C-alpha positions in Angstrom: 23.9 2.5 5.2 21.8 5.5 5.2 22.6 6.3 8.9 26.3 6.0 7.8 25.8 8.5 5.0 23.9 11.0 7.2 26.8 10.5 9.8 29.7 10.8 7.3 29.0 13.1 4.7 28.8 16.3 6.7 32.3 15.7 7.6 33.3 15.5 3.9 31.2 18.6 3.0 32.3 20.3 0.1 33.5 17.0 -1.6 31.3 17.0 -4.6 30.5 13.3 -5.8 31.5 11.4 -2.6 29.3 8.9 -1.1 29.1 5.6 0.9 29.4 2.8 -1.5 29.3 -0.4 0.7 29.1 -1.3 4.3 30.2 -4.4 6.0 29.3 -5.3 9.5 31.6 -6.9 12.0 29.7 -8.4 14.9 32.8 -9.0 16.9 33.9 -5.3 17.1 30.3 -3.9 16.5 31.7 -1.5 13.8 30.7 -1.0 10.3 33.6 -0.9 7.7 32.1 1.7 5.0 33.9 2.3 1.7 33.7 5.7 0.3 33.8 6.3 -3.3 33.6 9.1 -5.9 30.6 8.9 -8.3 28.9 11.3 -10.5 25.4 11.0 -12.0 27.0 11.5 -15.6 29.7 8.8 -15.2 28.6 6.5 -12.5 31.1 5.4 -9.9 34.9 6.2 -10.7 36.5 4.4 -7.8 37.2 4.4 -4.1 38.8 7.5 -2.3 38.9 5.9 1.1 37.1 4.0 3.9 35.9 4.6 7.5 34.9 2.4 10.3 31.9 3.5 12.3 30.7 2.1 15.6 27.0 0.9 15.2 25.8 1.7 18.7 27.4 5.0 19.3 28.1 6.4 15.8 31.6 7.2 16.6 34.4 6.9 14.0 37.5 4.7 14.8 40.4 7.0 14.1 39.5 10.3 12.5 38.8 10.7 8.8 39.8 14.0 7.3 37.5 15.6 4.8 40.7 17.2 3.3 42.1 13.7 2.6 39.0 12.5 0.8 38.9 15.8 -1.1 42.3 15.5 -2.6 41.9 11.8 -3.5 38.8 12.7 -5.2 40.1 15.5 -7.0 43.2 13.2 -8.2 40.6 10.5 -9.2 38.5 12.9 -11.0 41.5 14.3 -12.9 42.4 10.8 -14.3 39.1 10.8 -15.9 39.4 14.3 -17.0 36.7 15.8 -14.7 37.4 19.0 -13.1 
């Protein structure tokens, strides 16, 4: 999961509190399914804001995760909890 974090997090730079939550490997496709969640030290996990698929051998993403999408979802989720 650390490798996934290092690969993914630069793509969502500026989205504070977003991290890789869980990773499940599919040996048939050789992809990791990684859930992305919003969490802060003061609140803990608030919820999932998306997911990505990362190829285990190449590090390539299936599809094209957009940082802006994660940011918008994270902001909306944080607002539900009164976090700005």
